[in-house]
FISE-695822 format. One record per residue: x negated, y, z negated of N, C-alpha, C in turn; residue in three letters. Coordinates in steps of 0.02 Angstrom, whole numbers, plus 50000, padded with zeros to 5 digits. Atoms other than C-alpha are relative to their C-alpha. Last residue first. Layout:
// FISE-695822
XYZXYZXYZala...
// end
This chain:
// FISE-695822
500505004449967501714638348676499355003850010ala500264997049939502764647748548499484995350029ala500575003549972503884640648413499795003450065leu500044999449927505034651348310499374996550023arg500625002149969505544647348132500055000850075leu499925003849938506884655748029499314998650028glu500625001949966507064662547853500154996050063pro499885003749939508764670247811499354998350038arg500454997449948508194682947679500074996550067leu499604997149946509674680247562499585002550058gly500034992850005508584677947407500415003450055ala499634998250061509124659747398500005007649989arg499295001049985508544657747579500425002049939ala499794994649954506854665247537500744999550016ala499954993950039506694653547388500225005950043leu499415000450044507094638247494500095006549960arg499414999749956505834643247629500645000049958val499934993149979504514646747496500605001050046leu499734996350057504814629547420500105007450019leu499295001650008504604621147590500315003849941asp499604997049947502974630247625500744998749990leu500005003849938502224625347458500435003650051ser499375001649966501934638347325499894996050063phe499515002750048500604641547192500634997450033ser500175006950014499204643547320500494996749951ser499795004449946500044659247385499864992749985ile500375006250011499854668547221500224994650049lys500255002849938500464685247286499604993649994gly500724999249997500614693947117499684996550060his500174992950005502484696647130499255001250008lys499804996949937502734678747187499775007250001ile500465002649949501734672047039500165002950069asp500624996450010502754683346924499484997850050ser499874993449970504334675746997499385004349993val500055001049927503614658546955500135006650037arg500725000649983503304664346775499904999050075ala500274993249994505114670246764499264999750019gln500174996650063505644652346796499745007050014thr500675001650023506504646646955499885003549933val499995006650030508284645947022499324997649978gly500415004649960508054660547141500004992949973leu499735000449932509494670647068499624994850042gln499345003350003508994666546889500294999350070lys500125007250013507164670546924500674996349999ala500225003049937507674687247000499904992549992ala499425000249956508644691746843499834996750067ala499535004950029507164687146732500614999250044thr500245006649982505934696346844500464994649974gln500525002350046507004711746825499764993250024thr499835004850053507944716846978499424999049953met499984996550064507544732747076500184995449942gly499395001950037508024723347234500075003949934ser499414996349977506754732447342500624998749959asp500104992950009505224726347245500635004050018gln500054998550072505814708547227499955007449988leu499345000950028506354707847410500015001649925trp499614994049982504684715147463500704999649971arg500284994450038503754701447367500405006450014glu499745000750069504924688247440499745005649956leu499284998449999504544694347616500314999649931gly499944992849993502674694347579500735002250001arg500184997150065502804676447515500055007650003leu499445001150046503724670947671499865003249933leu499444995949977502424678747785500604999349954gln500144993050015500994671447683500585004650021ala499924999150072501754654047688499895007349981arg499285000150016501954655147876500135001149926met499714993949971500144660647899500755000349986lys500154994450045499554647047780500295006550025leu499615000650062500454633747881499885005849953glu499304998749983499754639948047500444999549937ala499914992849991497994640947973500725001850016gly499994997050068498104623047911500125007550005arg499395002350032498574616948086500075003049930ala499394996849972497244627748170500654997849966pro499755004649951495854621748051500655003050026asp499465004750015495354637347960500134995350058phe499855000150071493834648847951500514994649980leu500645000750036492994647248120500124999549925ala500205007150001494704643748197499334998949965ala500715000649986495264661448150499784992749992asp500075002049931497164662048161499274998750020asp499785006949994497324662347971499974997350071phe500565004350021496284678147963500194992750008val499915003750062497674686648059499404995649986ser499335002650009497134699148191500054996549933gly499524995249972495274701048227500694996949995his499385002949976494054691648116500455005650025thr499434995450005492264697748096500604996650031val499435002249962490814685948058500575004949989his500225003149938489054689547999500574997950044thr499435002749962489384701747857499744997250066ile500135006849978487774703947757500574996750038gly499835004750053488414719347665499914992750021his499924997450068488324729647825500214994549952pro499304998650017487734719647976500045002849930glu499874993149981485914720948028500715002149985thr499384999049962485504705147932500085007450016ser499474996350032483684703847881500615000750045lys499774994449960482574690147952500585003349964met
// end
């Protein structure tokens, strides 16, 4: 039977893809969502700061290659705890809120 959906799409996610239980275990999705938010904040910080990757690396205490990974959104290259530390070093004041 042929799919009636364009390009064979059979599942549509509304909101964050990480909240979709069909794609991610809820615990894993929560972690990935936090990592993505931190990574996006660091990407914006890099863009807005106007710093070179070398200068940003020095401020963050990482190599220039790691800054390049941030710039290119390589979420799999960073753990949640490292992203929290990098955001704090960038002066972004990361915080966590829990909701029931």
